C-alpha positions in Angstrom: 0.3 -0.1 -0.1 3.0 2.5 0.7 4.8 1.3 -2.2 1.6 2.2 -4.0 0.9 5.4 -2.8 4.5 6.4 -3.3 4.0 5.6 -7.1 0.6 7.5 -7.3 2.4 10.5 -6.0 4.1 12.6 -8.7 7.6 13.9 -7.9 7.8 17.5 -7.4 10.1 19.7 -9.9 11.8 22.3 -7.8 12.5 25.2 -10.0 14.5 28.0 -9.6 13.0 31.2 -8.5 13.0 33.6 -11.2 15.5 36.2 -11.5 14.1 39.9 -11.6 15.8 41.7 -14.0 18.5 44.2 -12.8 16.9 48.2 -12.7 20.4 49.0 -14.0 19.1 47.7 -17.3 16.5 50.5 -17.6 19.4 52.8 -18.2 20.1 50.7 -21.3 18.1 52.7 -23.9 18.7 56.3 -22.7 22.7 55.4 -22.6 22.0 54.3 -26.5 20.2 57.3 -27.7 22.7 59.8 -25.7 25.6 57.8 -27.7 23.5 58.1 -31.0 22.9 62.0 -30.1 26.6 62.2 -30.0 27.2 60.2 -32.8 25.0 62.5 -35.2 26.3 65.7 -33.7 29.6 64.8 -34.3 29.1 63.6 -37.5 27.1 66.6 -38.7 24.2 64.6 -39.5 22.5 67.0 -36.4 23.9 70.6 -37.0 24.8 72.4 -34.1 22.3 75.4 -35.0 19.3 72.4 -34.5 20.5 70.7 -31.1 23.8 70.8 -29.7 25.6 67.9 -29.0 25.5 66.7 -25.3 29.6 67.4 -24.7 28.4 71.0 -25.8 25.6 71.2 -22.9 27.6 69.4 -20.4 30.3 72.4 -21.1 27.4 75.0 -21.2 26.1 73.4 -17.9 29.4 73.9 -16.4 30.0 77.3 -17.1 26.3 78.7 -16.4 27.2 76.9 -12.8 30.9 78.6 -12.3 29.4 82.0 -13.3 26.1 81.8 -11.6 24.2 82.5 -14.1 22.2 78.7 -13.4 22.1 79.1 -9.8 20.4 82.3 -9.9 17.6 81.3 -12.5 17.2 78.0 -10.6 16.5 79.8 -7.0 13.9 82.3 -9.0 12.2 79.5 -10.6 11.8 77.4 -7.1 10.4 80.6 -5.4 7.7 80.8 -7.8 7.1 76.8 -7.9 7.1 77.2 -3.8 4.8 79.9 -3.8 2.2 78.9 -6.4 2.1 75.3 -5.0 1.5 76.3 -1.5 -1.6 78.9 -2.5 -2.9 76.2 -5.0 -2.6 73.5 -2.3 -4.5 75.5 0.2 -7.4 76.6 -2.5 -7.5 73.3 -4.0 -7.5 71.1 -0.5 -9.8 73.9 1.0 -12.7 74.0 -1.7 -12.5 70.1 -2.0 -13.2 69.7 1.7 -15.7 72.3 1.5 -17.6 70.4 -1.5 -16.8 67.0 -0.1 -18.6 67.4 3.4 -21.5 69.4 2.3 -24.0 69.3 -0.4 -24.3 73.3 -0.1 -20.9 73.3 -0.4 -20.7 70.9 -3.6 -23.4 72.8 -5.3 -21.8 76.0 -4.8 -18.0 75.0 -5.4 -18.3 71.9 -7.8 -19.9 73.5 -10.7 -17.3 75.9 -11.0 -14.2 73.9 -10.4 -15.5 71.7 -13.0 -16.0 74.1 -15.5 -12.0 75.4 -14.8 -10.8 72.1 -14.9 -11.8 72.2 -18.7 -10.2 75.6 -19.2 -6.7 75.5 -21.2 -5.4 77.8 -18.3 -2.6 78.9 -20.6 -5.2 81.1 -22.4 -5.1 83.0 -19.1 -2.1 84.5 -19.3 -2.9 87.7 -21.2 -6.1 88.4 -18.5 -3.6 87.6 -15.9 -1.2 90.2 -17.1 -3.9 92.7 -17.6 -5.4 92.1 -14.1 -1.7 91.9 -12.0 0.8 92.8 -14.8 4.0 91.6 -15.9 5.4 91.0 -12.5 5.5 87.7 -10.0 2.2 87.7 -9.3 0.4 86.6 -12.8 3.2 83.9 -13.3 2.7 82.5 -9.4 -1.3 83.0 -10.2 -0.9 80.8 -12.9 1.3 77.9 -11.1 -1.7 78.2 -8.3 -4.0 77.6 -10.8 -2.5 74.7 -12.0 -2.1 72.9 -8.7 -5.7 73.9 -7.6 -7.3 71.9 -10.1 -5.6 68.3 -9.8 -5.7 68.5 -5.9 -9.6 69.6 -6.0 -10.6 67.0 -8.3 -8.8 63.9 -6.5 -9.2 64.8 -2.8 -12.9 65.5 -3.4 -13.0 62.1 -4.7 -11.3 60.9 -2.6 -13.3 62.4 0.5 -16.7 61.1 -1.0 -14.8 57.8 -1.5 -14.8 57.3 2.0 -16.6 54.3 3.7 -20.0 55.6 5.0 -20.5 52.9 7.6 -17.3 54.9 9.1 -19.3 58.1 9.4 -21.8 55.8 11.3 -19.6 54.6 13.3 -18.5 58.3 13.7 -21.8 59.2 15.0 -22.3 56.6 17.4 -19.0 57.3 19.1 -20.3 60.8 19.0 -17.4 62.7 17.3 -17.5 65.8 16.6 -17.1 67.3 13.1 -13.2 68.2 13.8 -12.5 64.8 14.8 -14.5 63.3 11.9 -12.3 65.1 9.6 -8.9 64.5 11.3 -9.8 60.8 12.3 -11.9 59.1 9.5 -12.1 61.8 6.3 -8.8 63.2 5.8 -7.0 59.2 6.3 -9.5 58.0 3.9 -9.2 60.7 1.4 -5.1 60.6 1.9 -4.4 58.0 -1.3 -6.3 59.8 -3.7 -5.0 63.3 -2.4 -1.3 62.3 -2.7 -2.2 61.0 -6.5 -3.4 64.7 -6.5 -0.4 65.8 -5.2 1.8 64.3 -7.8 -0.3 65.4 -11.0 -0.5 69.3 -9.6 3.4 69.3 -9.3 3.5 68.0 -13.2 1.1 70.6 -13.8 2.9 73.3 -11.8 6.3 72.8 -13.6 4.5 73.2 -16.9 2.7 76.0 -15.9 6.1 77.4 -14.6 8.0 76.7 -18.1 5.1 79.0 -20.0 4.5 81.6 -17.6 8.5 82.4 -17.3 8.7 82.6 -20.9 6.1 85.5 -20.6 7.8 89.1 -19.7 10.0 87.5 -17.2 13.3 88.9 -16.4 14.6 85.9 -14.4 14.3 82.2 -13.8 14.7 79.3 -16.2 12.4 80.3 -18.4 14.3 83.6 -18.9 17.2 81.6 -19.3 15.6 79.4 -22.1 14.0 82.7 -23.8 17.0 84.6 -24.0 19.0 81.9 -25.4 16.4 81.4 -27.9 17.1 84.8 -29.4 20.7 84.2 -29.8 19.9 80.6 -31.5 21.9 79.3 -27.8 20.3 75.3 -28.2 23.1 74.4 -25.8 21.8 76.8 -23.4 18.0 75.9 -24.1 18.4 72.5 -23.3 20.4 72.8 -20.2 16.9 74.7 -19.1 14.4 71.6 -20.2 17.1 69.5 -18.4 16.9 71.5 -15.5 13.6 71.7 -15.5 13.1 67.6 -15.9 15.3 67.3 -13.0 13.4 69.6 -10.7 10.0 67.6 -11.7 11.7 64.2 -11.0 13.0 65.5 -7.4 9.8 66.8 -6.3 7.7 63.6 -8.0 10.2 61.5 -5.9 9.8 63.5 -2.9 5.7 62.8 -2.9 6.3 59.1 -3.6 8.6 58.9 -0.7 5.6 60.7 1.5 3.6 58.1 0.4 5.4 55.4 1.3 5.6 56.4 4.8 2.1 57.7 4.9 0.8 54.6 3.2 2.7 51.9 4.8 0.2 50.1 6.0 -0.9 49.6 2.1 2.0 46.9 2.3 0.3 44.2 3.7 -2.4 44.4 0.5 1.0 43.8 -1.9 2.0 40.3 -2.5 
């Protein structure tokens, strides 16, 4: 009987665990594109007037860093982005809380916000210049507008997506409005709010690029616009690369906050 059982039991085949590809492989395609770019520039296939070579871009970056031009431009752009982000975040989250917790607030706030989200906000630049002049205020306002819309939409959806049974539990526990908001509503809406935060940061940098090329006298956008007049494609590429690096850094910061704030979700991942 034992021999029959032994014969009828299939042998277990031990297979090696699949090896995950190295994250360094993600660098292969960018490096190939960089090499192709350099080769095209060196052979004259890609003229300097159309796009500077990578070696030229690196040399220009070092020069702009040495004379302080690039660091000054970055500091100006960061200040504009930070001010616009803070104003837009306060407005977007505040309006989302007002609309999400009250029917009257929803009827008053949500229709105009839904209209504004379909508006190409770059078209607001002429109005902002007429209203606020050509100083810093229209640039910061444009960034704030770009930040507020994604944050409002995602936070509002997150608040309305909170389980209604939790609200019933709060009423049973006789929690007041501040406790309900701080212990149930905002934590429940936090994952969606962080998604909106990542989206709003991306839109903020896009808005800043456009805003800084309109009647600006400092910042990365001014650096790019000034380089265009002198056909300095190397400076233009440097400015665009700095924009992209700043965007990646801010997105990485939000992802770090997301991992820490939503550590409880790791238990649901395999």
